[in-house]
C-alpha positions as CSV (number, residue, x, y, z in Angstrom):
1,M,63.6,122.2,116.0
2,T,59.9,122.3,115.8
3,P,58.0,119.9,113.5
4,E,57.3,122.9,111.2
5,N,61.0,123.7,111.0
6,T,61.8,120.0,110.4
7,K,59.2,119.8,107.6
8,H,60.6,123.1,106.0
9,A,64.2,121.9,106.3
10,A,63.4,118.6,104.6
11,R,61.6,120.5,101.8
12,Q,64.7,122.7,101.3
13,A,67.3,120.0,101.2
14,P,66.2,117.4,98.6
15,D,68.5,114.5,97.8
16,L,70.5,115.1,94.7
17,T,72.4,112.7,92.5
18,P,76.2,113.0,92.7
19,E,76.2,114.6,89.3
20,N,73.6,117.2,90.4
21,R,75.5,117.9,93.7
22,E,78.5,118.6,91.5
23,R,76.5,121.0,89.3
24,L,75.2,122.8,92.4
25,D,78.7,123.1,93.9
26,S,79.9,124.5,90.7
27,Y,77.1,127.1,90.6
28,R,77.8,127.9,94.3
29,K,81.4,128.7,93.4
30,H,80.3,130.8,90.4
31,L,78.1,132.8,92.7
32,E,80.9,133.4,95.2
33,R,82.5,135.5,92.4
34,S,79.3,137.5,91.8
35,P,78.3,140.9,93.2
36,L,75.2,139.4,94.8
37,M,74.7,139.7,98.6
38,P,75.2,136.5,100.6
39,V,71.5,136.2,101.3
40,A,70.7,136.3,97.6
41,R,73.4,133.7,96.9
42,R,71.8,131.4,99.4
43,T,68.4,132.0,97.9
44,Y,69.7,131.2,94.4
45,V,71.5,128.1,95.5
46,S,68.4,126.9,97.3
47,A,66.2,127.6,94.3
48,V,68.5,125.8,91.9
49,R,68.8,122.8,94.3
50,G,65.0,122.5,94.2
51,Y,64.9,122.7,90.4
52,L,67.6,120.1,90.0
53,A,65.7,117.8,92.4
54,W,62.5,118.4,90.4
55,L,64.4,117.6,87.2
56,Q,65.5,114.3,88.6
57,S,61.9,113.1,88.7
58,A,60.6,114.9,85.6
59,S,60.5,113.2,82.2
60,C,61.5,115.9,79.7
61,D,62.3,115.6,76.0
62,G,65.9,116.6,75.6
63,D,68.4,117.6,78.2
64,P,67.3,120.8,79.9
65,L,70.8,121.3,81.3
66,A,72.4,121.2,77.8
67,D,69.7,122.1,75.2
68,S,68.2,125.6,75.0
69,V,64.8,124.5,73.8
70,A,64.5,121.7,76.4
71,K,65.6,124.3,79.0
72,D,62.8,126.7,78.1
73,W,60.1,124.0,78.3
74,A,61.5,122.6,81.6
75,V,61.6,126.0,83.2
76,R,58.1,126.7,82.1
77,D,56.9,123.3,83.5
78,Y,58.8,123.9,86.7
79,R,57.2,127.3,87.2
80,S,53.8,125.7,86.6
81,W,54.6,123.0,89.2
82,L,55.7,125.6,91.7
83,V,52.4,127.4,91.4
84,T,49.9,124.5,91.0
85,V,51.5,121.6,92.9
86,A,53.9,123.2,95.4
87,K,51.5,126.1,95.9
88,R,54.4,128.6,96.2
89,A,53.7,132.3,96.6
90,P,54.2,134.6,93.6
91,A,57.3,136.2,95.2
92,T,58.8,132.8,95.8
93,V,58.2,131.7,92.2
94,N,59.7,134.9,90.9
95,K,62.8,134.4,93.0
96,A,63.1,130.9,91.7
97,M,62.8,132.1,88.1
98,A,65.5,134.7,88.7
99,A,67.8,132.1,90.2
100,L,67.2,129.8,87.1
101,D,68.0,132.7,84.8
102,S,71.3,133.2,86.7
103,Y,72.0,129.4,86.7
104,Y,71.4,128.9,83.0
105,T,73.4,132.1,82.2
106,S,76.3,130.6,84.2
107,L,76.0,127.4,82.0
108,G,76.1,129.5,78.8
109,L,72.6,128.7,77.8
110,G,71.2,132.1,78.6
111,K,68.0,133.1,80.3
112,A,64.9,130.9,79.9
113,Q,62.5,132.2,77.3
114,E,58.7,132.1,77.9
115,A,57.6,128.8,76.4
116,G,54.0,129.7,76.1
117,D,50.9,128.7,77.8
118,P,50.6,124.9,78.4
119,S,47.0,125.0,77.2
120,S,48.2,126.0,73.8
121,C,49.6,122.5,73.3
122,P,47.0,120.1,71.9
123,E,48.5,117.1,73.7
124,S,48.5,118.9,77.0
125,S,44.7,119.0,77.7
126,G,45.6,121.9,80.0
127,R,48.0,119.9,82.1
128,A,51.4,121.5,82.8
129,S,54.1,119.0,83.3
130,C,57.0,117.5,81.4
131,Q,55.3,114.1,81.5
132,A,52.1,115.6,80.1
133,L,53.8,117.4,77.2
134,P,56.0,114.8,75.4
135,A,55.3,116.0,71.9
136,C,55.2,119.7,72.5
137,G,58.6,119.7,74.3
138,R,60.3,118.7,71.0
139,G,59.2,121.8,69.1
140,V,59.9,125.5,69.3
141,P,58.3,127.1,72.3
142,V,54.9,128.8,71.5
143,S,55.1,132.5,71.7
144,S,52.4,134.5,73.4
């Protein structure tokens, strides 16, 4: 492997807690029964793995894996993180959002709803992260 491949592989395989590994395995089994092509399944699993790893270090109000409102805010914040911090391309971000819609639908929480622009939260000061939005994450997502 070249250094570039090693760097990419490390980015794609974050360490997950045993609980999150179990969640990911359960989702992988769910996808095996879906009509998606194998490459799409791998893409979705990879995207959900990245999201679960991100959630491990994020401080969100509520449980985004069990509460619909917390889910909407977490997905919005993750999307913002992908764009601003991870510098992912729009197509990559869109694939991740499609994977999260699939994941949350498999959990019975439904697709993520647009939680509004982070700058609409007075506490955010334009910052978009779970840590920066403790008060706003408790309320109903702001509609555009």
